[in-house]
C-alpha positions in Angstrom: 27.8 9.7 13.9 24.0 10.5 13.5 22.6 8.4 9.9 19.9 9.1 8.0 17.3 6.3 7.6 15.0 6.1 5.1 11.0 6.2 6.4 8.7 7.6 8.4 8.1 6.9 12.5 4.7 8.0 12.8 5.2 8.6 16.0 5.1 5.2 17.0 7.1 2.1 17.9 8.4 -0.1 14.9 5.6 -3.1 15.1 3.0 -0.7 16.1 4.4 1.1 13.1 4.4 -1.6 11.0 1.0 -3.0 11.9 -0.7 0.2 10.6 1.0 0.5 7.7 -0.4 -3.3 6.7 -3.8 -2.1 8.0 -3.6 0.4 5.9 -2.8 -1.8 2.6 -5.5 -4.1 4.0 -7.6 -1.5 3.2 -6.7 -0.3 0.0 -6.1 -4.1 -1.2 -10.0 -4.4 -0.5 -11.3 -1.6 -1.5 -8.9 -0.6 -4.1 -9.4 3.8 -3.1 -8.7 5.3 0.4 -8.5 8.7 1.3 -6.1 8.8 4.3 -3.2 11.4 5.2 -0.4 12.3 2.6 2.4 10.7 4.5 0.5 7.3 5.0 -0.5 7.4 1.2 3.5 8.0 0.5 4.7 4.9 2.2 2.2 2.7 1.7 2.4 3.4 -2.2 5.9 1.5 -2.8 4.6 -1.5 -0.9 1.8 -1.7 -3.0 3.3 -1.7 -5.7 5.9 -4.4 -4.9 2.6 -6.4 -3.9 1.3 -5.9 -7.1 4.5 -6.8 -9.2 4.7 -10.1 -7.5 1.0 -10.6 -8.1 1.9 -10.5 -11.6 4.0 -13.6 -11.6 1.0 -16.1 -10.0 3.2 -18.9 -8.8 3.3 -20.6 -5.3 6.1 -18.4 -4.7 4.3 -15.5 -5.7 1.5 -16.3 -3.5 3.3 -17.5 -0.1 4.7 -14.0 -0.2 1.5 -12.0 -0.8 0.2 -14.0 2.3 3.2 -12.2 4.2 1.0 -9.6 4.0 -2.5 -9.8 3.6 -4.9 -12.8 4.4 -6.0 -15.2 1.8 -8.9 -13.4 0.2 -7.3 -10.7 -0.3 -4.0 -12.1 -2.1 -6.6 -14.0 -4.3 -8.0 -10.8 -5.6 -4.6 -9.3 -6.1 -3.7 -13.0 -7.7 -7.0 -12.9 -10.2 -8.5 -8.9 -10.5 -5.6 -6.8 -9.5 -2.6 -8.1 -11.1 -3.7 -9.3 -14.4 -4.8 -5.4 -14.9 -1.7 -4.8 -15.4 0.0 -6.7 -17.0 1.5 -5.3 -19.9 2.2 -1.6 -17.4 5.9 -1.8 -16.5 5.0 -0.1 -12.7 3.5 3.0 -11.4 0.3 1.0 -10.4 -1.2 3.8 -8.2 -2.1 7.5 -7.8 -2.1 9.8 -5.1 -4.7 12.9 -5.3 -3.9 15.5 -2.5 -7.5 16.4 -1.0 -6.7 19.0 1.7 -6.6 19.6 5.1 -8.7 17.5 7.7 -10.4 20.1 9.5 -10.1 18.3 13.0 -6.1 18.4 13.4 -5.3 19.8 9.8 -3.5 17.0 8.9 -2.5 17.1 4.6 -5.2 14.3 3.5 -4.4 12.3 0.5 -6.8 10.1 -1.9 -4.8 6.7 -2.6 -5.9 4.5 -6.2 -5.0 2.2 -9.3 -4.5 3.8 -12.1 
């Protein structure tokens, strides 16, 4: 019996999909606001929020965990700039704002930004 699986496929194989999501995560953490498709924004949001939550602890273990996903400069930014902003907040660090359809292919676009 076929079971449902969570997550979007994006018409890509697993390794390519993972690379694409990591690229969106890196761009978002670097610029703190990006415009992307609504589906990608919804898929990236929980991953980014988990990284910010791990960054709130600021231990060697959390630094190494961040380095699995992003490079040294972005991990440093998360640990020193982004995570301390949300020390008192228990979750919900990002916001998705719908923009409208992209002109070329009609894909629904959204802005992903920190609250």
